[in-house]
C-alpha positions, 0 to 999 in steps of 0.5 A: 418315899411314899406313905405306904413305903414308910409304913412298910419300913417302920413296921418291919423295923418295929417287928425286929424287937416285937416279933411273936415267936410261934412254931408255925412261924419257924417252918416252911412246911405246907402241912404245918402252916395250913394246920396252923391257919385252920386252928387260928381261924377265930381263935387266938394265937396263944390258944393255938400255941398251947396245943400246936406242937402236941397236935403236929407230933401226934398228927404229922400229916393229913393221912394220919388225920384221915385215919384218926378217930373223930372223937379222939380228934375232937378231944385233942382240939376241944380247947380251941372250941368251934367243933365244926372245925374238926369235921372240916379238918376230917373232910380236908384230910380225906380230900387231900389224902385220897384225891390229891395224893397228899399234896396241898393245893397251891392255888387260891381257887383249889384251896377255897374248894376245900371244906372250911377254907375261905379266902383268908385262910387260903391267902394266909397259907399262900403267903406263909407257905409259898411267899405269894403276895396276896391282899389279905384282910382280917379284922386286925389288918382292917383296923390298922388301915382304917386308923392310919388312913382315916376310914370308918371300919364297917362289917364290909371292910374286909371285902372292900376293894379300897382296903385290898388295894391299900394292903396290896400296895403296902405288902412287899413283893419280897418276903410278904410273910415277914410283913404279914407277921409284923402287921399282925403283931403290931395290931396285937401289941399297939393298934389294939381294938379298945386301948391302942397304945398310940404313945409308942406307935411307930406310925403315929405321925402318919396316923389320922386316928392317932393324931386326932385322939 
């Protein structure tokens, strides 16, 4: 078994006892997943979790957001900060409601053509809503790869071809969504930015950083 296969297997096994159960992880509804990914951009999952169910109940689809008063929408999302996100959400809702007949695009190219939807949100949405394998990188995933493989993390690592190739080789073809949640939870609980818990890490014997601490 290759190193990447062992990493995949161990993180999936670790996840069985350490899974963070959020409402957007329990659904396959494209609207609910895209809303979550928009909210999660530069915001912690726990912050989003506090308002997510309320928001989905009040705004059950993009048509409702499109027709909503922007001041009321801003008030409902104020706890997340990043007020420009509200304007983008209104623009996205208008485009989907009026131009896409309520259908969310299913290709990365069309998704990233929507206001405020970058490569990461598009990739996370496609994995979570459609189980499409994508080489997804954020600061947390990059941190795990950097430490395990002994690379130096930089501001450009998220756009690195090398990192993309590594995560692509680790992500399973079958149920990539499950592995995405596993590696994000692993970065949250174990491979933390400042105080990694190497003593309980299931990847310790494979990790350059952990073995050299």
